[in-house]
N, C-alpha and C positions, 0 to 999 in steps of 0.2 A: 547097186554096189559101185559101178563105175562112176556114177554121178557123185556119190559121196566122196569117193577117192579123188575125183577131179576137183570137186569143190574144196576139199581139204588141201589139195596141192596148190591152190591159189594163194594160200596164206603161208607166211614164214614164221619160224620160231627163232628168236634171238635169245642171247644170254648176257647178263651183266651182273654186277655186284653192287652192294650198298653198304655204307657205313651206318652205324647206329647213330641216332635213334630212327633214322629214316627207313632202315630195313624193317624194324618192328612196326612203324607207322603203316607201311605198305601192307605187311603181312596181316595186320589186324584190321585193315580197312579204314583206318583213320586218314591215310593219305591216298587219294584216288587220282591225283594228277601228278605226273612227273614232268619237271621242267628240264630241258636239255638244250645244249647248243646243237643246231641243226647241221651236223656233219656225220660222216661215216654212215652207219646203218640207220641212224635216226632220221636221215633224209628220206628213206624209203618206207618207213613204217606206214601202215594203213589199218583201218578198222578190221578186226578179225585176226590180225597177227597175234602171236603169243610171245611173251617175254618171260623167261625163266630167271628169277632173281635169286642170287646167292648172297649170303652174308659174307663179309670180308674174310672170315676165317675159313670159308668153304665147308662149313659143317652143317649148314641148313639151307634149304631153298624152298621156293614155292613158285607157282606159275600164275601169270596174269594174262588177260585177253585185252587187247587194245580196243577201246570203244570209239575213240575219236582222236584226231591229231589236228591241232590248231597252230598256225604259224604266226609269229610275232617278230617285229623288228628289234625288240630289246627285252631285256629281263624286266625292266620297269613296266613296259606296256603289258607284258604277260601278267605280272603281279597285280596291275590295276584292273585288268579285264577278267581275270579268273578269280575264284574265291581263294584268298591266301591260305585259309585253313585246309583246303584240299591239296595244296601244294606243300605247305610247311605248317603242320598242325601246331607246332610249338612257337609260332611267330605271330606277332600282332600287327605289325605295320609294313608298308611297302619298303621303307628304308631298312628295316631289320632284315627283310627278305632279300634285298639286294646284297646286303653284307654276307648273308649265308651263301648266295650263289657266287660271290666274288672269291670265296675260298676254293671254288672249283673251276671257275671260268674267268678269263680276263675280258676287259672291255673290247680289246682287239678281236678276240674270238667271236664275241657277241656281234660286233659290227660286220665282220667278214662273213659269218655263216647264218646269222639270225638265230631265232630261238623257237623251240616247239614245246607246246603243252600237250602231253600225251595222257589222255584220260584212259584209265585202266580199271578193270574189276578182277577180283580173284577168280581163278579158273577152278571150278569144281569138277573133278573127274568122275 
């Protein structure tokens, strides 16, 4: 019992929210990699951590488990090395993907903090 409790205590649970359609893409397993600027708690994520994802209205949520965290120097590098469809299921090209991320992050933030690709899977309780 103590080993299980200790092991579980090694992992953290975080919470965030998503706009549509990315909330639904994640919830239905179409989006399995989250791209984020590497600041705040995104710096500390590690495999085994959990992320509870809420829709923007706060009326629905689900839980994911972090499988891997990969660091990149830019959004472009992340989009070129990861499978775009796993990050942005509705996007076809790197240029389109950069345009999506520019709605959320500036080039200055990207240069200052770097970027993380967070591979997740849905947590089945």
